[in-house]
BASE-553593 format. One line per 2 residues: for each residue z, x, y of C-alpha. Coordinates in Angstrom, 2 decimals, m for minus. Example, Ala and Ser with C-alpha at 12.3 -4.5 7.8 and 13.67 -1.06 7.14 Angstrom:
BEGIN
7.80/12.30/m4.50 | 7.14/13.67/m1.06
END
This chain:
BEGIN
9.27/m7.87/53.91 | 9.94/m6.29/57.26
6.91/m5.12/59.23 | 7.64/m2.75/62.09
4.72/m2.35/64.43 | 3.51/m1.70/67.95
1.02/m4.45/68.87 | m1.19/m2.16/71.01
m1.65/0.28/68.12 | m5.00/m0.25/66.38
m3.64/1.01/63.05 | m0.81/m1.51/63.31
m3.33/m4.25/64.12 | m5.32/m3.38/60.98
m2.14/m3.42/58.90 | m1.13/m6.82/60.27
m4.61/m8.19/59.56 | m4.34/m6.83/56.01
m0.96/m8.51/55.48 | m2.22/m11.80/56.90
m5.41/m11.74/54.79 | m3.32/m11.13/51.66
m0.93/m13.98/52.44 | 2.05/m11.66/52.71
5.33/m13.14/53.86 | 6.90/m10.77/56.38
9.04/m10.58/59.47 | 7.28/m8.71/62.29
9.37/m6.47/64.53 | 8.12/m4.79/67.70
9.17/m1.17/67.18 | 9.41/m0.35/70.88
11.35/m3.46/71.92 | 13.73/m3.30/68.95
14.19/0.33/67.92 | 15.28/0.95/64.35
18.92/2.01/64.15 | 20.15/5.27/62.67
21.50/3.37/59.65 | 18.21/1.54/59.10
16.22/4.74/59.39 | 18.55/6.57/57.00
18.27/3.75/54.44 | 14.47/3.57/54.72
14.07/7.34/54.60 | 16.20/7.61/51.46
14.42/4.67/49.81 | 10.99/6.07/50.64
11.43/9.42/48.91 | 9.49/10.99/51.78
10.51/13.98/53.88 | 12.19/12.84/57.10
9.37/14.46/59.10 | 7.04/11.72/57.77
8.97/9.19/59.88 | 7.93/10.89/63.12
4.85/9.75/65.03 | 3.37/13.24/65.27
0.37/12.03/67.29 | 2.49/10.30/69.92
2.90/11.37/73.53 | 6.70/11.66/73.31
6.46/13.86/70.22 | 4.21/16.30/72.08
6.13/16.13/75.38 | 9.42/16.90/73.62
7.86/19.80/71.71 | 9.12/18.39/68.43
6.61/20.29/66.32 | 8.61/23.43/67.05
12.07/21.84/67.34 | 12.22/19.67/64.19
12.50/22.51/61.66 | 15.75/23.70/63.24
17.25/20.21/63.70 | 19.65/18.69/61.19
18.92/15.37/59.50 | 21.49/13.41/61.52
20.10/14.84/64.75 | 16.58/13.85/63.71
17.69/10.33/62.77 | 19.47/9.92/66.11
16.34/11.09/67.92 | 14.16/8.61/66.01
16.59/5.78/66.78 | 16.55/6.65/70.50
12.89/5.68/71.00 | 10.75/3.48/68.76
7.64/5.29/69.99 | 8.80/8.43/68.16
8.71/6.56/64.86 | 5.62/6.60/62.63
4.11/3.16/62.49 | 3.54/0.77/61.03
6.43/0.68/58.59 | 6.54/m1.86/55.79
9.91/m2.35/54.11 | 9.89/m4.40/50.95
11.86/m4.87/47.76 | 12.15/m1.36/46.35
9.68/0.37/48.67 | 9.16/1.72/52.19
5.68/2.61/53.47 | 5.00/4.58/56.64
1.57/4.50/58.25 | m1.21/2.31/56.95
m3.19/3.46/53.95 | m4.79/0.35/52.50
m4.84/1.51/48.88 | m1.14/2.32/48.98
m0.32/m1.04/50.55 | m2.46/m2.89/47.98
m0.45/m1.29/45.16 | 2.79/m2.66/46.65
1.52/m6.17/47.37
END
């Protein structure tokens, strides 16, 4: 599995602890140092079945500073994907990518189902 996270994020820390306690085999990836690409984001978004908006870190500073709450509805999907790929801090985290699933954010019950 691929685990995208930001080490200073407490939710990401809880998710990592959960993975470690459950003996999960994963590759960690620092989301700020190694931004997801447009192609990766497109693949994960399509595999997740979630609306693209769910891939945005809506509580992040950049999201608020860029006024994305008001701008996203009028942006096309490719424009949104390019924006997400431009800054890992815009991306909802953590993200867990596994065989046949993509999870955004950490909800323990949901992660337990996929483990």
